[in-house]
N, CA, C, O and the ligand as a Tripos MOL2 file, in Angstrom:
@<TRIPOS>MOLECULE
protein
  237   235    60     0     0
PROTEIN
NO_CHARGES

@<TRIPOS>ATOM
      1 N          -6.8350 -106.7830  -18.0690 N.3       1 MET1
      2 CA         -5.4060 -106.4410  -18.2250 C.3       1 MET1
      3 C          -5.0410 -106.2030  -19.6620 C.2       1 MET1
      4 O          -5.2760 -107.0580  -20.5160 O.2       1 MET1
      5 N          -4.4860 -105.0880  -19.9340 N.am      2 VAL2
      6 CA         -3.9650 -104.7850  -21.2660 C.3       2 VAL2
      7 C          -2.8120 -105.6920  -21.6060 C.2       2 VAL2
      8 O          -1.9240 -105.9150  -20.7830 O.2       2 VAL2
      9 N          -2.8210 -106.2160  -22.8140 N.am      3 LYS3
     10 CA         -1.7470 -107.1370  -23.2080 C.3       3 LYS3
     11 C          -0.8570 -106.4330  -24.2910 C.2       3 LYS3
     12 O          -1.3510 -105.6540  -25.1060 O.2       3 LYS3
     13 N           0.3960 -106.7220  -24.2640 N.am      4 LYS4
     14 CA          1.2900 -106.1830  -25.2530 C.3       4 LYS4
     15 C           1.5190 -107.2050  -26.3940 C.2       4 LYS4
     16 O           1.5820 -108.4170  -26.1880 O.2       4 LYS4
     17 N           1.6350 -106.6420  -27.5810 N.am      5 LYS5
     18 CA          1.9070 -107.5180  -28.7220 C.3       5 LYS5
     19 C           2.7690 -106.7860  -29.7150 C.2       5 LYS5
     20 O           2.6710 -105.5690  -29.8720 O.2       5 LYS5
     21 N           3.6150 -107.5400  -30.3840 N.am      6 LYS6
     22 CA          4.4460 -106.9210  -31.4170 C.3       6 LYS6
     23 C           3.7940 -107.1590  -32.7580 C.2       6 LYS6
     24 O           3.5200 -108.3020  -33.1250 O.2       6 LYS6
     25 N           3.5440 -106.0920  -33.4930 N.am      7 VAL7
     26 CA          2.9930 -106.2210  -34.8250 C.3       7 VAL7
     27 C           3.7960 -105.3840  -35.7070 C.2       7 VAL7
     28 O           3.9180 -104.1790  -35.4900 O.2       7 VAL7
     29 N           4.3700 -105.9960  -36.7340 N.am      8 ASN8
     30 CA          5.2320 -105.3130  -37.6900 C.3       8 ASN8
     31 C           6.2360 -104.4110  -37.0070 C.2       8 ASN8
     32 O           6.3440 -103.2310  -37.3380 O.2       8 ASN8
     33 N           6.9600 -104.9510  -36.0690 N.am      9 ASP9
     34 CA          8.0360 -104.2050  -35.3480 C.3       9 ASP9
     35 C           7.4540 -103.0280  -34.4850 C.2       9 ASP9
     36 O           8.1930 -102.1510  -34.0380 O.2       9 ASP9
     37 N           6.1930 -103.0450  -34.2850 N.am     10 GLN10
     38 CA          5.5850 -102.0190  -33.4740 C.3      10 GLN10
     39 C           4.9260 -102.6570  -32.2950 C.2      10 GLN10
     40 O           4.2940 -103.7040  -32.4390 O.2      10 GLN10
     41 N           5.0460 -102.0730  -31.1370 N.am     11 THR11
     42 CA          4.4150 -102.6440  -30.0020 C.3      11 THR11
     43 C           2.9690 -102.0670  -29.8920 C.2      11 THR11
     44 O           2.7730 -100.8520  -29.8640 O.2      11 THR11
     45 N           1.9910 -102.9660  -29.8330 N.am     12 VAL12
     46 CA          0.6370 -102.5000  -29.6420 C.3      12 VAL12
     47 C           0.0980 -103.0170  -28.3380 C.2      12 VAL12
     48 O           0.5120 -104.0590  -27.8300 O.2      12 VAL12
     49 N          -0.8350 -102.2630  -27.8100 N.am     13 PHE13
     50 CA         -1.4450 -102.7050  -26.5350 C.3      13 PHE13
     51 C          -2.8510 -103.1850  -26.8350 C.2      13 PHE13
     52 O          -3.6440 -102.4720  -27.4500 O.2      13 PHE13
     53 N          -3.1540 -104.3910  -26.4010 N.am     14 LEU14
     54 CA         -4.4090 -105.0000  -26.7600 C.3      14 LEU14
     55 C          -5.4430 -104.9390  -25.6750 C.2      14 LEU14
     56 O          -5.1670 -105.2440  -24.5140 O.2      14 LEU14
     57 N          -6.6430 -104.5430  -26.0580 N.am     15 CYS15
     58 CA         -7.7830 -104.6460  -25.1120 C.3      15 CYS15
     59 C          -8.0650 -106.1530  -25.0040 C.2      15 CYS15
     60 O          -8.2250 -106.8630  -25.9960 O.2      15 CYS15
     61 N          -8.1140 -106.5840  -23.7690 N.am     16 GLU16
     62 CA         -8.2850 -108.0420  -23.5390 C.3      16 GLU16
     63 C          -9.6710 -108.5150  -23.9440 C.2      16 GLU16
     64 O          -9.8540 -109.6900  -24.2620 O.2      16 GLU16
     65 N         -10.6430 -107.6210  -23.9370 N.am     17 ILE17
     66 CA        -12.0330 -108.0130  -24.1480 C.3      17 ILE17
     67 C         -12.3870 -108.0100  -25.6830 C.2      17 ILE17
     68 O         -12.9650 -108.9860  -26.1610 O.2      17 ILE17
     69 N         -12.0760 -107.0150  -26.3990 N.am     18 CYS18
     70 CA        -12.4240 -107.0090  -27.7920 C.3      18 CYS18
     71 C         -11.2350 -107.3720  -28.6790 C.2      18 CYS18
     72 O         -11.4100 -107.7160  -29.8480 O.2      18 CYS18
     73 N         -10.0630 -107.2960  -28.1380 N.am     19 GLY19
     74 CA         -8.8610 -107.7240  -28.9380 C.3      19 GLY19
     75 C          -8.2400 -106.6480  -29.8240 C.2      19 GLY19
     76 O          -7.2160 -106.8750  -30.4670 O.2      19 GLY19
     77 N          -8.8510 -105.5120  -29.8500 N.am     20 LEU20
     78 CA         -8.2780 -104.4430  -30.6590 C.3      20 LEU20
     79 C          -7.0210 -103.8930  -30.0490 C.2      20 LEU20
     80 O          -6.8920 -103.8260  -28.8260 O.2      20 LEU20
     81 N          -6.0600 -103.4850  -30.9200 N.am     21 GLY21
     82 CA         -4.7990 -103.0260  -30.4590 C.3      21 GLY21
     83 C          -4.6110 -101.5200  -30.6680 C.2      21 GLY21
     84 O          -5.0430 -100.9380  -31.6630 O.2      21 GLY21
     85 N          -3.9430 -100.9220  -29.6720 N.am     22 TYR22
     86 CA         -3.7090  -99.4570  -29.6990 C.3      22 TYR22
     87 C          -2.2130  -99.1490  -29.5480 C.2      22 TYR22
     88 O          -1.4700  -99.9250  -28.9470 O.2      22 TYR22
     89 N          -1.7990  -98.0490  -30.0780 N.am     23 SER23
     90 CA         -0.4070  -97.7050  -30.0000 C.3      23 SER23
     91 C          -0.0190  -97.1670  -28.6320 C.2      23 SER23
     92 O           1.1660  -97.1050  -28.3040 O.2      23 SER23
     93 N          -1.0180  -96.7710  -27.8190 N.am     24 ASN24
     94 CA         -0.6550  -96.4090  -26.4780 C.3      24 ASN24
     95 C          -1.5520  -97.1090  -25.4510 C.2      24 ASN24
     96 O          -2.7200  -97.4170  -25.6860 O.2      24 ASN24
     97 N          -0.9250  -97.3320  -24.3100 N.am     25 LYS25
     98 CA         -1.4970  -98.1640  -23.2690 C.3      25 LYS25
     99 C          -2.7510  -97.5290  -22.6950 C.2      25 LYS25
    100 O          -3.7290  -98.2140  -22.3980 O.2      25 LYS25
    101 N          -2.7110  -96.2080  -22.5420 N.am     26 GLU26
    102 CA         -3.8810  -95.5060  -21.9920 C.3      26 GLU26
    103 C          -5.0990  -95.7680  -22.7730 C.2      26 GLU26
    104 O          -6.1530  -96.0430  -22.1980 O.2      26 GLU26
    105 N          -5.0050  -95.6940  -24.1050 N.am     27 THR27
    106 CA         -6.1610  -95.9090  -24.9730 C.3      27 THR27
    107 C          -6.6570  -97.3300  -24.8640 C.2      27 THR27
    108 O          -7.8650  -97.5620  -24.8390 O.2      27 THR27
    109 N          -5.7430  -98.2930  -24.7970 N.am     28 ALA28
    110 CA         -6.1470  -99.6650  -24.6450 C.3      28 ALA28
    111 C          -6.8660  -99.8660  -23.3410 C.2      28 ALA28
    112 O          -7.8350 -100.6200  -23.2600 O.2      28 ALA28
    113 N          -6.3910  -99.1910  -22.3240 N.am     29 LYS29
    114 CA         -7.0680  -99.2900  -21.0040 C.3      29 LYS29
    115 C          -8.4720  -98.7230  -21.0630 C.2      29 LYS29
    116 O          -9.4090  -99.2890  -20.5000 O.2      29 LYS29
    117 N          -8.6080  -97.6000  -21.7480 N.am     30 GLN30
    118 CA         -9.8980  -96.9510  -21.8880 C.3      30 GLN30
    119 C         -10.8570  -97.8620  -22.5940 C.2      30 GLN30
    120 O         -12.0180  -97.9780  -22.2010 O.2      30 GLN30
    121 N         -10.3760  -98.5250  -23.6560 N.am     31 CYS31
    122 CA        -11.1330  -99.4510  -24.4110 C.3      31 CYS31
    123 C         -11.5940 -100.5760  -23.5280 C.2      31 CYS31
    124 O         -12.7680 -100.9460  -23.5470 O.2      31 CYS31
    125 N         -10.6820 -101.1270  -22.7510 N.am     32 GLU32
    126 CA        -10.9820 -102.2630  -21.9220 C.3      32 GLU32
    127 C         -12.0320 -101.8890  -20.8500 C.2      32 GLU32
    128 O         -12.9760 -102.6330  -20.5880 O.2      32 GLU32
    129 N         -11.8280 -100.7340  -20.2600 N.am     33 GLN33
    130 CA        -12.8860 -100.2670  -19.2380 C.3      33 GLN33
    131 C         -14.2480 -100.1290  -19.8860 C.2      33 GLN33
    132 O         -15.2650 -100.5480  -19.3330 O.2      33 GLN33
    133 N         -14.2490  -99.5250  -21.0830 N.am     34 TRP34
    134 CA        -15.4810  -99.3720  -21.7970 C.3      34 TRP34
    135 C         -16.1000 -100.6900  -22.1660 C.2      34 TRP34
    136 O         -17.2900 -100.9060  -21.9390 O.2      34 TRP34
    137 N         -15.3280 -101.5570  -22.7190 N.am     35 CYS35
    138 CA        -15.8730 -102.8650  -23.1180 C.3      35 CYS35
    139 C         -16.4190 -103.6310  -21.9200 C.2      35 CYS35
    140 O         -17.4550 -104.2860  -22.0280 O.2      35 CYS35
    141 N         -15.7650 -103.5600  -20.8310 N.am     36 ARG36
    142 CA        -16.1870 -104.2620  -19.6300 C.3      36 ARG36
    143 C         -17.5010 -103.6910  -19.1450 C.2      36 ARG36
    144 O         -18.4010 -104.4250  -18.7360 O.2      36 ARG36
    145 N         -17.5990 -102.4050  -19.1920 N.am     37 LYS37
    146 CA        -18.7570 -101.7390  -18.6100 C.3      37 LYS37
    147 C         -19.9720 -101.8920  -19.4560 C.2      37 LYS37
    148 O         -21.0760 -102.1000  -18.9520 O.2      37 LYS37
    149 N         -19.7670 -101.7860  -20.7990 N.am     38 THR38
    150 CA        -20.9360 -101.6870  -21.6900 C.3      38 THR38
    151 C         -21.1560 -102.9610  -22.5040 C.2      38 THR38
    152 O         -22.2570 -103.1890  -23.0040 O.2      38 THR38
    153 N         -20.1010 -103.8100  -22.6450 N.am     39 GLY39
    154 CA        -20.2290 -104.9610  -23.4220 C.3      39 GLY39
    155 C         -20.1660 -104.6860  -24.9240 C.2      39 GLY39
    156 O         -20.3330 -105.5940  -25.7380 O.2      39 GLY39
    157 N         -19.9240 -103.4220  -25.2800 N.am     40 THR40
    158 CA        -19.7750 -103.0230  -26.7030 C.3      40 THR40
    159 C         -18.5090 -102.2130  -26.8100 C.2      40 THR40
    160 O         -17.8470 -101.8850  -25.8250 O.2      40 THR40
    161 N         -18.2010 -101.9030  -28.0700 N.am     41 CYS41
    162 CA        -17.0210 -101.0570  -28.2920 C.3      41 CYS41
    163 C         -17.4710  -99.5790  -28.5730 C.2      41 CYS41
    164 O         -18.4970  -99.3400  -29.2090 O.2      41 CYS41
    165 N         -16.7030  -98.6570  -28.0970 N.am     42 SER42
    166 CA        -16.9850  -97.2670  -28.4190 C.3      42 SER42
    167 C         -16.2920  -96.8780  -29.7090 C.2      42 SER42
    168 O         -15.0930  -97.0960  -29.8810 O.2      42 SER42
    169 N         -17.0770  -96.2910  -30.6250 N.am     43 ILE43
    170 CA        -16.4620  -95.9040  -31.8740 C.3      43 ILE43
    171 C         -15.3930  -94.8540  -31.7080 C.2      43 ILE43
    172 O         -14.3810  -94.8260  -32.4090 O.2      43 ILE43
    173 N         -15.6650  -93.9850  -30.7440 N.am     44 GLU44
    174 CA        -14.6670  -92.9350  -30.4210 C.3      44 GLU44
    175 C         -13.3380  -93.5760  -30.0310 C.2      44 GLU44
    176 O         -12.2730  -93.0320  -30.3200 O.2      44 GLU44
    177 N         -13.4040  -94.7120  -29.3870 N.am     45 ILE45
    178 CA        -12.1210  -95.3430  -28.9740 C.3      45 ILE45
    179 C         -11.6170  -96.2730  -30.0880 C.2      45 ILE45
    180 O         -10.4290  -96.2570  -30.4100 O.2      45 ILE45
    181 N         -12.4810  -97.0580  -30.6600 N.am     46 THR46
    182 CA        -12.0010  -98.0160  -31.6530 C.3      46 THR46
    183 C         -11.4280  -97.3960  -32.9150 C.2      46 THR46
    184 O         -10.6560  -98.0280  -33.6360 O.2      46 THR46
    185 N         -11.8160  -96.1430  -33.1760 N.am     47 LYS47
    186 CA        -11.2040  -95.5100  -34.3920 C.3      47 LYS47
    187 C          -9.7570  -95.1900  -34.1780 C.2      47 LYS47
    188 O          -9.0490  -94.8550  -35.1270 O.2      47 LYS47
    189 N          -9.2990  -95.2830  -32.9490 N.am     48 LYS48
    190 CA         -7.8390  -95.0890  -32.7040 C.3      48 LYS48
    191 C          -7.1190  -96.3950  -32.7740 C.2      48 LYS48
    192 O          -5.8970  -96.4160  -32.6290 O.2      48 LYS48
    193 N          -7.7940  -97.4710  -32.9840 N.am     49 ALA49
    194 CA         -7.1180  -98.7620  -33.0170 C.3      49 ALA49
    195 C          -6.1080  -98.8180  -34.1790 C.2      49 ALA49
    196 O          -6.3620  -98.3570  -35.2910 O.2      49 ALA49
    197 N          -4.9770  -99.3970  -33.8600 N.am     50 VAL50
    198 CA         -3.9450  -99.6000  -34.9370 C.3      50 VAL50
    199 C          -3.8560 -101.0340  -35.3670 C.2      50 VAL50
    200 O          -3.2210 -101.3570  -36.3710 O.2      50 VAL50
    201 N          -4.4960 -101.9000  -34.6030 N.am     51 TYR51
    202 CA         -4.4530 -103.3410  -34.9620 C.3      51 TYR51
    203 C          -5.8180 -103.9460  -34.7350 C.2      51 TYR51
    204 O          -6.4060 -103.8170  -33.6610 O.2      51 TYR51
    205 N          -6.3100 -104.6090  -35.7650 N.am     52 ILE52
    206 CA         -7.5930 -105.2390  -35.6720 C.3      52 ILE52
    207 C          -7.3730 -106.7710  -35.9120 C.2      52 ILE52
    208 O          -6.8620 -107.1620  -36.9620 O.2      52 ILE52
    209 N          -7.7500 -107.5980  -34.9640 N.am     53 PRO53
    210 CA         -7.5080 -109.0220  -35.1380 C.3      53 PRO53
    211 C          -8.3920 -109.5840  -36.2930 C.2      53 PRO53
    212 O          -9.5050 -109.1140  -36.5270 O.2      53 PRO53
    213 N          -7.8720 -110.5630  -36.9720 N.am     54 THR54
    214 CA         -8.5330 -111.0760  -38.1360 C.3      54 THR54
    215 C          -9.9400 -111.6030  -37.9220 C.2      54 THR54
    216 O         -10.8480 -111.2780  -38.6870 O.2      54 THR54
    217 N         -10.1340 -112.4360  -36.8600 N.am     55 PRO55
    218 CA        -11.5190 -112.8950  -36.7080 C.3      55 PRO55
    219 C         -12.4440 -111.9020  -36.0790 C.2      55 PRO55
    220 O         -13.1980 -112.2110  -35.1560 O.2      55 PRO55
    221 N         -12.3720 -110.7050  -36.5960 N.am     56 PHE56
    222 CA        -13.1290 -109.6110  -36.0130 C.3      56 PHE56
    223 C         -14.5510 -109.5630  -36.5660 C.2      56 PHE56
    224 O         -15.4360 -108.9410  -35.9780 O.2      56 PHE56
    225 N         -14.7610 -110.2310  -37.7090 N.am     57 THR57
    226 CA        -16.0680 -110.1930  -38.3180 C.3      57 THR57
    227 C         -16.9680 -111.2620  -37.7770 C.2      57 THR57
    228 O         -17.3130 -112.2230  -38.4650 O.2      57 THR57
    229 N         -17.3380 -111.0870  -36.5530 N.am     58 LYS58
    230 CA        -18.2790 -111.9790  -35.9300 C.3      58 LYS58
    231 C         -19.5640 -111.2380  -35.6770 C.2      58 LYS58
    232 O         -19.5620 -110.0540  -35.3410 O.2      58 LYS58
    233 N         -20.6280 -111.9240  -35.8350 N.am     59 GLU59
    234 CA        -21.9500 -111.2550  -35.6720 C.3      59 GLU59
    235 C         -22.4990 -111.5390  -34.3050 C.2      59 GLU59
    236 O         -23.5890 -111.0750  -33.9690 O.2      59 GLU59
    237 ZN        -12.0880 -103.2220  -26.1940 Zn       60 ZN60
@<TRIPOS>BOND
     1     1     2 1
     2     2     3 1
     3     3     4 2
     4     3     5 am
     5     5     6 1
     6     6     7 1
     7     7     8 2
     8     7     9 am
     9     9    10 1
    10    10    11 1
    11    11    12 2
    12    11    13 am
    13    13    14 1
    14    14    15 1
    15    15    16 2
    16    15    17 am
    17    17    18 1
    18    18    19 1
    19    19    20 2
    20    19    21 am
    21    21    22 1
    22    22    23 1
    23    23    24 2
    24    23    25 am
    25    25    26 1
    26    26    27 1
    27    27    28 2
    28    27    29 am
    29    29    30 1
    30    30    31 1
    31    31    32 2
    32    31    33 am
    33    33    34 1
    34    34    35 1
    35    35    36 2
    36    35    37 am
    37    37    38 1
    38    38    39 1
    39    39    40 2
    40    39    41 am
    41    41    42 1
    42    42    43 1
    43    43    44 2
    44    43    45 am
    45    45    46 1
    46    46    47 1
    47    47    48 2
    48    47    49 am
    49    49    50 1
    50    50    51 1
    51    51    52 2
    52    51    53 am
    53    53    54 1
    54    54    55 1
    55    55    56 2
    56    55    57 am
    57    57    58 1
    58    58    59 1
    59    59    60 2
    60    59    61 am
    61    61    62 1
    62    62    63 1
    63    63    64 2
    64    63    65 am
    65    65    66 1
    66    66    67 1
    67    67    68 2
    68    67    69 am
    69    69    70 1
    70    70    71 1
    71    71    72 2
    72    71    73 am
    73    73    74 1
    74    74    75 1
    75    75    76 2
    76    75    77 am
    77    77    78 1
    78    78    79 1
    79    79    80 2
    80    79    81 am
    81    81    82 1
    82    82    83 1
    83    83    84 2
    84    83    85 am
    85    85    86 1
    86    86    87 1
    87    87    88 2
    88    87    89 am
    89    89    90 1
    90    90    91 1
    91    91    92 2
    92    91    93 am
    93    93    94 1
    94    94    95 1
    95    95    96 2
    96    95    97 am
    97    97    98 1
    98    98    99 1
    99    99   100 2
   100    99   101 am
   101   101   102 1
   102   102   103 1
   103   103   104 2
   104   103   105 am
   105   105   106 1
   106   106   107 1
   107   107   108 2
   108   107   109 am
   109   109   110 1
   110   110   111 1
   111   111   112 2
   112   111   113 am
   113   113   114 1
   114   114   115 1
   115   115   116 2
   116   115   117 am
   117   117   118 1
   118   118   119 1
   119   119   120 2
   120   119   121 am
   121   121   122 1
   122   122   123 1
   123   123   124 2
   124   123   125 am
   125   125   126 1
   126   126   127 1
   127   127   128 2
   128   127   129 am
   129   129   130 1
   130   130   131 1
   131   131   132 2
   132   131   133 am
   133   133   134 1
   134   134   135 1
   135   135   136 2
   136   135   137 am
   137   137   138 1
   138   138   139 1
   139   139   140 2
   140   139   141 am
   141   141   142 1
   142   142   143 1
   143   143   144 2
   144   143   145 am
   145   145   146 1
   146   146   147 1
   147   147   148 2
   148   147   149 am
   149   149   150 1
   150   150   151 1
   151   151   152 2
   152   151   153 am
   153   153   154 1
   154   154   155 1
   155   155   156 2
   156   155   157 am
   157   157   158 1
   158   158   159 1
   159   159   160 2
   160   159   161 am
   161   161   162 1
   162   162   163 1
   163   163   164 2
   164   163   165 am
   165   165   166 1
   166   166   167 1
   167   167   168 2
   168   167   169 am
   169   169   170 1
   170   170   171 1
   171   171   172 2
   172   171   173 am
   173   173   174 1
   174   174   175 1
   175   175   176 2
   176   175   177 am
   177   177   178 1
   178   178   179 1
   179   179   180 2
   180   179   181 am
   181   181   182 1
   182   182   183 1
   183   183   184 2
   184   183   185 am
   185   185   186 1
   186   186   187 1
   187   187   188 2
   188   187   189 am
   189   189   190 1
   190   190   191 1
   191   191   192 2
   192   191   193 am
   193   193   194 1
   194   194   195 1
   195   195   196 2
   196   195   197 am
   197   197   198 1
   198   198   199 1
   199   199   200 2
   200   199   201 am
   201   201   202 1
   202   202   203 1
   203   203   204 2
   204   203   205 am
   205   205   206 1
   206   206   207 1
   207   207   208 2
   208   207   209 am
   209   209   210 1
   210   210   211 1
   211   211   212 2
   212   211   213 am
   213   213   214 1
   214   214   215 1
   215   215   216 2
   216   215   217 am
   217   217   218 1
   218   218   219 1
   219   219   220 2
   220   219   221 am
   221   221   222 1
   222   222   223 1
   223   223   224 2
   224   223   225 am
   225   225   226 1
   226   226   227 1
   227   227   228 2
   228   227   229 am
   229   229   230 1
   230   230   231 1
   231   231   232 2
   232   231   233 am
   233   233   234 1
   234   234   235 1
   235   235   236 2
@<TRIPOS>SUBSTRUCTURE
     1 MET1         2 RESIDUE 1 A MET
     2 VAL2         6 RESIDUE 1 A VAL
     3 LYS3        10 RESIDUE 1 A LYS
     4 LYS4        14 RESIDUE 1 A LYS
     5 LYS5        18 RESIDUE 1 A LYS
     6 LYS6        22 RESIDUE 1 A LYS
     7 VAL7        26 RESIDUE 1 A VAL
     8 ASN8        30 RESIDUE 1 A ASN
     9 ASP9        34 RESIDUE 1 A ASP
    10 GLN10       38 RESIDUE 1 A GLN
    11 THR11       42 RESIDUE 1 A THR
    12 VAL12       46 RESIDUE 1 A VAL
    13 PHE13       50 RESIDUE 1 A PHE
    14 LEU14       54 RESIDUE 1 A LEU
    15 CYS15       58 RESIDUE 1 A CYS
    16 GLU16       62 RESIDUE 1 A GLU
    17 ILE17       66 RESIDUE 1 A ILE
    18 CYS18       70 RESIDUE 1 A CYS
    19 GLY19       74 RESIDUE 1 A GLY
    20 LEU20       78 RESIDUE 1 A LEU
    21 GLY21       82 RESIDUE 1 A GLY
    22 TYR22       86 RESIDUE 1 A TYR
    23 SER23       90 RESIDUE 1 A SER
    24 ASN24       94 RESIDUE 1 A ASN
    25 LYS25       98 RESIDUE 1 A LYS
    26 GLU26      102 RESIDUE 1 A GLU
    27 THR27      106 RESIDUE 1 A THR
    28 ALA28      110 RESIDUE 1 A ALA
    29 LYS29      114 RESIDUE 1 A LYS
    30 GLN30      118 RESIDUE 1 A GLN
    31 CYS31      122 RESIDUE 1 A CYS
    32 GLU32      126 RESIDUE 1 A GLU
    33 GLN33      130 RESIDUE 1 A GLN
    34 TRP34      134 RESIDUE 1 A TRP
    35 CYS35      138 RESIDUE 1 A CYS
    36 ARG36      142 RESIDUE 1 A ARG
    37 LYS37      146 RESIDUE 1 A LYS
    38 THR38      150 RESIDUE 1 A THR
    39 GLY39      154 RESIDUE 1 A GLY
    40 THR40      158 RESIDUE 1 A THR
    41 CYS41      162 RESIDUE 1 A CYS
    42 SER42      166 RESIDUE 1 A SER
    43 ILE43      170 RESIDUE 1 A ILE
    44 GLU44      174 RESIDUE 1 A GLU
    45 ILE45      178 RESIDUE 1 A ILE
    46 THR46      182 RESIDUE 1 A THR
    47 LYS47      186 RESIDUE 1 A LYS
    48 LYS48      190 RESIDUE 1 A LYS
    49 ALA49      194 RESIDUE 1 A ALA
    50 VAL50      198 RESIDUE 1 A VAL
    51 TYR51      202 RESIDUE 1 A TYR
    52 ILE52      206 RESIDUE 1 A ILE
    53 PRO53      210 RESIDUE 1 A PRO
    54 THR54      214 RESIDUE 1 A THR
    55 PRO55      218 RESIDUE 1 A PRO
    56 PHE56      222 RESIDUE 1 A PHE
    57 THR57      226 RESIDUE 1 A THR
    58 LYS58      230 RESIDUE 1 A LYS
    59 GLU59      234 RESIDUE 1 A GLU
    60 ZN60       237 GROUP 0 **** ****
């Protein structure tokens, strides 16, 4: 399920799996489907992210 979050007065839609935020729900959904299916993030999708959670630097 895509989650909504307010960041700097902007609503972003979060991929529940990787936690990246997008300005539109469709992209967040795409990311979530991709993450679920492949277990990784698609660069094509993540480059559209407008919000990156801070503990993103995990190996
Ligand atoms: Zn994702």
